[in-house]
C-alpha positions in Angstrom: 50.9 -15.9 -8.1 49.0 -18.5 -5.9 48.9 -17.0 -3.0 45.4 -16.2 -1.4 44.2 -19.0 -4.5 42.2 -22.2 -3.3 43.5 -24.9 -5.9 41.2 -27.6 -6.9 42.6 -30.7 -8.2 40.1 -33.3 -9.2 41.7 -37.1 -9.2 43.5 -38.6 -6.4 45.5 -40.8 -8.6 49.5 -40.9 -8.6 50.1 -37.4 -10.9 47.2 -35.8 -8.6 48.5 -36.6 -5.1 52.0 -35.7 -6.0 51.3 -32.1 -7.6 48.9 -31.8 -4.1 52.2 -32.6 -2.5 54.5 -30.5 -4.5 52.1 -27.5 -4.1 51.7 -27.7 -0.5 55.9 -27.9 0.1 55.4 -24.5 -1.7 52.4 -22.9 0.9 49.9 -23.8 -2.0 45.9 -23.7 -0.7 45.5 -26.9 -2.4 42.4 -29.9 -1.7 41.9 -33.0 -3.9 38.2 -34.2 -4.3 37.9 -37.9 -6.0 34.9 -40.0 -6.5 36.2 -42.7 -4.0 34.6 -43.8 -1.0 37.7 -43.5 1.5 41.2 -44.4 0.8 40.2 -48.0 1.4 37.4 -48.4 -0.8 38.7 -50.3 -4.0 42.3 -52.0 -4.7 44.0 -49.8 -6.7 45.3 -52.3 -9.1 48.7 -54.4 -10.0 52.1 -53.0 -9.4 54.1 -50.1 -11.3 57.3 -49.0 -12.0 58.6 -45.8 -11.8 61.3 -44.2 -13.7 64.5 -42.1 -13.0 64.0 -39.3 -14.8 60.1 -39.3 -14.9 58.1 -41.2 -12.1 61.4 -41.1 -9.4 62.8 -37.8 -9.9 58.7 -36.6 -9.0 59.0 -38.6 -6.1 62.6 -37.3 -4.7 61.7 -33.5 -5.7 58.9 -34.4 -3.2 60.9 -35.9 -0.2 59.5 -39.1 -0.4 61.9 -41.3 -1.8 62.9 -42.8 2.0 59.5 -43.6 2.3 58.9 -45.1 -1.2 62.3 -47.3 -0.6 60.3 -48.4 2.5 57.4 -49.6 0.6 58.8 -50.7 -3.1 58.8 -54.3 -3.7 62.5 -55.6 -4.1 63.4 -58.0 -7.0 59.8 -57.0 -8.9 61.0 -55.3 -11.8 62.7 -58.5 -12.8 61.1 -60.1 -15.6 61.2 -63.2 -18.1 59.9 -63.1 -21.4 58.2 -66.4 -22.8 56.8 -67.8 -25.9 53.0 -69.2 -26.7 54.4 -72.9 -25.5 56.2 -71.8 -22.2 59.8 -71.4 -24.0 61.6 -68.9 -22.0 62.9 -66.2 -24.0 64.9 -64.0 -21.8 65.1 -64.0 -17.9 66.2 -61.1 -15.3 66.2 -63.4 -12.2 69.3 -65.1 -13.9 71.5 -61.6 -14.5 74.6 -61.2 -12.4 74.3 -57.2 -11.5 71.6 -56.0 -9.6 70.2 -52.3 -9.9 70.0 -49.6 -7.4 68.7 -46.2 -6.3 70.4 -43.5 -8.9 70.8 -45.7 -11.5 69.1 -44.9 -15.0 68.3 -47.9 -15.5 66.5 -49.1 -12.2 62.8 -49.3 -12.6 61.3 -50.4 -9.1 57.9 -51.7 -9.0 55.6 -50.6 -6.0 52.2 -51.6 -5.2 49.9 -48.8 -6.8 48.0 -49.2 -3.3 51.3 -48.8 -1.7 52.4 -45.9 -3.8 48.7 -44.0 -3.2 49.0 -43.9 0.6 52.3 -42.8 1.0 51.7 -39.6 -1.6 48.6 -39.3 0.5 50.4 -39.3 3.7 52.7 -36.7 2.8 49.5 -34.3 2.4 48.4 -31.9 5.3 45.4 -33.6 7.1 41.6 -33.3 5.2 43.7 -32.3 2.2 42.0 -35.6 -0.1 37.7 -34.9 0.1 36.3 -38.3 -0.6 33.2 -39.0 -1.7 33.4 -36.6 -4.5 32.5 -37.3 -8.1 32.7 -33.9 -10.0 29.2 -33.7 -12.3 30.0 -30.4 -13.7 31.8 -26.8 -13.7 30.6 -23.3 -14.1 32.7 -20.8 -14.3 32.2 -17.6 -12.6 34.8 -15.0 -13.7 38.1 -15.9 -12.9 36.7 -18.2 -10.6 35.0 -21.7 -11.0 32.7 -24.0 -9.2 32.8 -27.4 -9.2 29.6 -29.0 -8.4 29.7 -32.8 -6.9 27.6 -36.1 -7.0 27.0 -36.0 -3.2 25.1 -32.1 -3.6 28.2 -30.0 -2.5 29.9 -27.5 -4.2 33.2 -26.0 -3.9 34.7 -22.5 -5.5 38.5 -22.5 -6.9 40.7 -20.4 -8.5 42.7 -22.8 -10.6 41.3 -26.6 -11.4 43.4 -29.3 -12.5 42.0 -32.2 -14.1 43.8 -35.9 -13.0 40.8 -37.3 -13.0 41.8 -40.2 -15.9 40.6 -40.2 -19.4 37.1 -39.9 -18.8 37.5 -36.8 -16.9 35.1 -34.6 -16.3 37.5 -31.4 -16.6 38.6 -32.1 -19.9 35.2 -31.2 -21.8 35.9 -27.4 -20.8 39.2 -27.8 -23.0 38.4 -29.8 -25.5 36.0 -31.5 -27.2 38.6 -33.9 -29.0 37.6 -37.1 -27.9 39.5 -40.4 -27.6 40.3 -43.0 -30.7 40.4 -46.8 -30.4 43.7 -48.0 -31.1 42.8 -51.4 -32.9 43.7 -53.6 -29.5 42.3 -54.3 -26.2 43.1 -56.3 -23.0 40.6 -58.8 -21.2 42.1 -58.3 -17.6 41.4 -60.7 -15.1 42.1 -60.6 -11.1 43.5 -63.6 -8.6 43.7 -63.1 -5.0 45.2 -66.5 -4.0 47.3 -67.5 -7.1 50.1 -69.8 -4.9 47.0 -72.1 -4.6 44.8 -71.3 -7.4 47.6 -71.9 -10.1 50.8 -72.5 -7.9 52.5 -73.4 -11.4 52.0 -70.0 -12.8 53.0 -68.6 -9.3 55.9 -70.6 -9.3 57.2 -69.1 -12.6 56.4 -65.5 -12.3 58.0 -66.0 -9.3 57.2 -62.0 -7.9 58.0 -60.6 -11.2 57.2 -59.5 -14.4 56.3 -62.5 -16.7 55.5 -60.8 -20.2 54.2 -64.0 -23.1 54.1 -63.2 -26.5 53.3 -64.5 -29.6 51.1 -66.4 -31.8 48.8 -63.3 -32.3 48.3 -62.7 -28.7 50.4 -61.0 -25.8 49.9 -62.3 -22.0 50.9 -60.2 -19.1 51.3 -61.4 -15.5 51.9 -59.2 -13.1 51.7 -59.5 -9.0 49.9 -57.4 -6.8 51.1 -55.6 -3.4 48.7 -58.0 -1.3 49.7 -61.4 -2.8 47.9 -61.9 -5.7 47.7 -61.5 -9.7 46.6 -59.0 -12.3 47.1 -60.2 -15.9 46.1 -59.0 -18.9 45.2 -60.9 -22.0 45.9 -58.5 -25.5 45.1 -59.4 -29.1 43.4 -56.8 -31.9 39.3 -56.6 -32.1 36.9 -54.8 -33.9 36.2 -51.9 -32.2 32.9 -52.7 -30.0 33.6 -56.1 -30.2 33.1 -56.0 -26.3 29.9 -55.6 -27.0 29.1 -57.7 -30.1 30.7 -60.7 -28.8 27.8 -61.3 -26.6 29.8 -62.3 -23.8 29.1 -61.2 -20.4 31.9 -60.1 -18.9 30.7 -60.4 -15.6 30.3 -64.3 -15.8 33.6 -66.0 -15.1 32.6 -68.9 -17.1 31.7 -67.4 -20.4 35.0 -65.1 -20.4 37.0 -68.2 -19.1 35.8 -70.4 -22.0 36.4 -67.4 -24.9 39.9 -67.2 -23.1 40.5 -71.3 -23.4 39.4 -70.7 -27.4 41.7 -67.7 -27.6 44.8 -69.1 -26.4 43.9 -72.9 -27.2 47.7 -73.4 -28.9 49.4 -72.0 -26.1 51.3 -74.3 -23.1 48.5 -75.2 -20.8 50.5 -73.6 -17.7 49.2 -70.2 -19.3 45.4 -71.3 -19.5 45.4 -72.1 -15.7 44.9 -68.6 -15.2 41.7 -68.2 -17.0 40.2 -70.9 -14.3 41.7 -69.1 -11.0 41.0 -65.5 -12.2 38.0 -64.4 -9.7 36.6 -61.4 -12.2 37.6 -60.3 -15.8 37.2 -56.5 -17.1 37.1 -55.5 -20.8 39.1 -52.7 -21.7 39.6 -51.5 -25.1 42.9 -49.6 -25.4 42.0 -45.9 -26.7 44.1 -42.6 -27.1 43.6 -39.0 -27.5 45.5 -37.7 -30.6 47.9 -34.8 -29.5 48.0 -33.3 -33.3 45.8 -30.5 -32.0 46.3 -28.9 -28.9 44.0 -26.8 -26.5 43.8 -23.1 -26.6 45.5 -22.4 -22.8 43.4 -21.0 -19.8 44.2 -18.7 -17.2 42.4 -21.0 -14.6 42.4 -24.6 -16.0 44.2 -27.6 -17.1 45.1 -31.2 -17.0 47.7 -33.7 -16.1 47.8 -37.4 -16.9 45.8 -39.8 -18.6 43.1 -36.7 -18.6 45.5 -34.6 -20.9 47.3 -37.6 -23.1 45.7 -40.9 -22.7 47.4 -43.6 -24.6 47.9 -47.5 -24.7 49.7 -48.9 -22.2 53.3 -48.9 -22.6 54.8 -48.4 -19.1 54.9 -44.4 -18.7 51.8 -43.7 -17.8 52.3 -42.9 -14.0 55.2 -41.5 -14.8 54.3 -39.4 -16.9 51.6 -38.2 -14.8 54.2 -37.7 -12.2 56.2 -35.7 -14.1 53.6 -33.8 -15.5 53.0 -32.5 -11.4 56.5 -31.9 -11.2 56.9 -29.7 -14.1 53.1 -27.8 -13.4 53.8 -27.0 -10.1 57.4 -25.5 -11.3 55.9 -23.6 -13.8 53.0 -21.6 -11.4 55.8 -21.9 -8.5 59.3 -20.9 -10.0 58.5 -17.0 -10.3 59.3 -17.5 -14.3 55.8 -16.3 -15.5 54.0 -13.2 -15.0 50.2 -15.0 -15.5 48.7 -18.1 -14.5 48.2 -18.1 -18.1 51.4 -18.0 -19.3 52.3 -20.9 -16.6 50.0 -23.0 -17.8 51.1 -22.1 -21.2 54.6 -23.1 -20.8 53.7 -26.2 -18.4 51.3 -27.4 -21.6 53.6 -27.0 -24.1 56.4 -29.2 -22.1 53.5 -31.6 -22.0 52.9 -31.7 -25.7 56.1 -31.8 -26.4 56.6 -34.9 -24.4 53.2 -36.9 -24.7 52.5 -36.5 -28.9 55.7 -38.4 -29.6 55.2 -41.1 -27.0 51.8 -41.8 -27.8 52.8 -42.2 -31.8 54.8 -44.2 -31.2 52.8 -46.5 -28.6 50.1 -46.6 -31.4 52.6 -47.5 -34.3 53.9 -50.3 -32.3 50.0 -51.2 -31.0 50.4 -54.7 -33.6 53.2 -55.5 -32.1 52.4 -55.7 -28.7 48.7 -56.7 -28.9 49.2 -59.1 -32.0 53.2 -60.0 -32.3 54.3 -62.8 -34.2 56.7 -65.4 -33.1 59.2 -63.5 -35.9 58.5 -60.3 -34.3 59.4 -61.6 -30.7 62.2 -63.6 -32.0 63.5 -60.0 -33.4 62.7 -58.1 -30.2 64.4 -60.5 -28.3 67.6 -60.1 -30.4 67.4 -56.7 -30.3 67.6 -56.6 -26.2 69.9 -59.2 -25.9 73.1 -57.9 -24.3 74.8 -59.7 -26.2 73.8 -58.4 -29.5 76.3 -57.3 -31.9 
């Protein structure tokens, strides 16, 4: 069905790169177009954990499991849960048994940049076309003309949008806009936490740290380069990032606000705000999945472009599983047309993503504005000694 067809994937994130690898293994002609100037143009972010039945499943299908094992961050899957006063409520560093590959509860962490690099290394040379920011699509009978900001144009028989929640491909399938969940995070980056906030560095211990309660959450993750990324989450009115008057490019202003917002917390957490070199305001939006778009015969979406939702530990994993399912539908021989294959994939994708999105939205306040009592309930639920 894909013989002699040109496939264009827009966006070189984990989902798009996984799909490109899987299609190339089937002999399909595919290119990935990304807005980044080069592979090394920017830091990709903090670590991400891959799950047994999604991300790791896709990595294994792509024949990259051994490469993944060489690059993942051993021990970074362990987490500590604290209350706002610095008391440790749960600590996986104390667990007796280490989880291993092949076990369903093992969720190994990898730096996002390292994951991207190993996926790119698995592609044919020049598969990824850098400095290619899509600005529009033009449908010409059964093909699409892709127009890029740099003036380049190209044609494709099938276009797959893997370009995130600001997708330029999505509007050609649906006009359904993202909605605000009621929660937002202030993201901070610290390049040398061992020097800038040594007590927090020791407390994180190269794992995941969550502190929850008193109407806010604080998540701290290590980066592959030794730095920290942290997320301070709370419930905010829509557009508060503008109406607050805070200049998020001014680290002193943002740090001053966070000190006030977390004034009742243990001072060790406040050291993160002083140490951060940059801050970013991130409202947590989502795409309602109650309305499906009508399938096309040469255009579809994967990952956040299809089913944006607030952070729930599933985002990258869902994108990679989308890639696996779409590749299967396109290449299995079970469908007689591209439209039938795309329809089959989208039915799988919607059925999987919709309940996860609903569950995440329903629980957004428990994540972004937990009470001390709700955190204790969470601990009781997760405790291995629960009855």
